[in-house]
C-alpha positions as CSV (number, residue, x, y, z in Angstrom):
1,M,44.1,-298.7,-42.8
2,S,45.1,-302.2,-43.7
3,A,46.2,-304.8,-41.4
4,I,49.6,-304.8,-43.5
5,Q,49.7,-300.9,-43.5
6,T,49.2,-301.0,-39.7
7,A,52.4,-303.6,-39.5
8,I,54.4,-301.6,-41.5
9,D,53.8,-298.5,-39.6
10,R,54.5,-300.7,-36.2
11,Y,58.0,-301.6,-37.9
12,E,58.6,-297.7,-37.7
13,M,61.0,-298.0,-40.6
14,P,60.4,-297.5,-44.6
15,Q,59.1,-300.3,-46.5
16,A,62.5,-301.0,-48.1
17,A,63.9,-301.6,-44.7
18,V,60.9,-303.8,-43.8
19,A,61.4,-305.9,-47.0
20,R,65.1,-306.5,-46.1
21,H,64.1,-307.7,-42.7
22,L,61.8,-309.9,-44.2
23,Q,64.2,-311.0,-47.1
24,V,62.0,-310.1,-49.8
25,T,61.7,-307.4,-52.4
26,P,60.6,-304.0,-51.9
27,Q,58.3,-304.5,-54.8
28,A,56.8,-307.5,-53.0
29,V,56.0,-305.7,-49.7
30,N,54.5,-302.6,-52.0
31,Q,52.2,-305.1,-53.6
32,W,50.9,-306.3,-50.1
33,V,50.2,-302.9,-49.1
34,K,48.4,-302.0,-52.2
35,G,46.5,-305.1,-51.9
36,L,47.7,-306.5,-55.4
37,R,49.1,-309.5,-53.7
38,P,48.4,-311.1,-50.1
39,V,51.0,-311.5,-47.6
40,P,52.5,-315.0,-47.8
41,P,51.7,-317.2,-44.7
42,R,55.1,-317.8,-44.2
43,H,55.9,-314.1,-43.7
44,V,52.6,-313.4,-41.5
45,L,53.7,-315.1,-38.5
46,V,57.4,-313.2,-38.6
47,I,55.1,-309.9,-38.9
48,E,52.8,-311.0,-36.1
49,A,55.5,-311.6,-33.8
50,D,57.2,-308.4,-34.5
51,T,54.4,-306.1,-34.7
52,G,51.6,-307.6,-32.7
53,V,49.1,-307.6,-35.8
54,T,47.7,-310.7,-35.5
55,R,47.9,-313.7,-38.4
56,H,43.9,-313.4,-38.3
57,E,43.9,-309.7,-39.3
58,L,46.6,-310.1,-41.7
59,R,45.1,-313.2,-43.4
60,P,41.8,-314.3,-42.4
61,D,41.4,-316.4,-45.4
62,V,44.0,-318.7,-44.1
63,F,44.2,-318.4,-40.2
64,G,40.4,-317.5,-39.7
65,A,38.5,-314.4,-38.9
66,S,39.5,-314.2,-35.4
67,A,41.5,-316.1,-32.7
68,P,39.2,-318.7,-30.9
69,K,38.2,-317.3,-27.5
70,S,39.2,-319.6,-24.7
71,R,36.1,-320.9,-22.7
72,R,36.2,-320.0,-18.8
73,K,33.8,-321.0,-16.2
74,R,32.4,-317.7,-14.6
75,S,32.5,-317.6,-10.9
76,P,29.1,-317.5,-9.1
């Protein structure tokens, strides 16, 4: 399952309702889900905040493949 489909599922509403929430057309959301167009970066951050699907999962080409890991000192 794609990251955008996971996010849509987490919204627990139809694609048309997600489209209204994001202020885009239902056709745009459908194109994202089908992989015809990428999710625009301006929507990625909102989707991440709403669903927990990370920007790195939604658009690795823009935000990188994964979040940088913090470097902690290990205690002896």
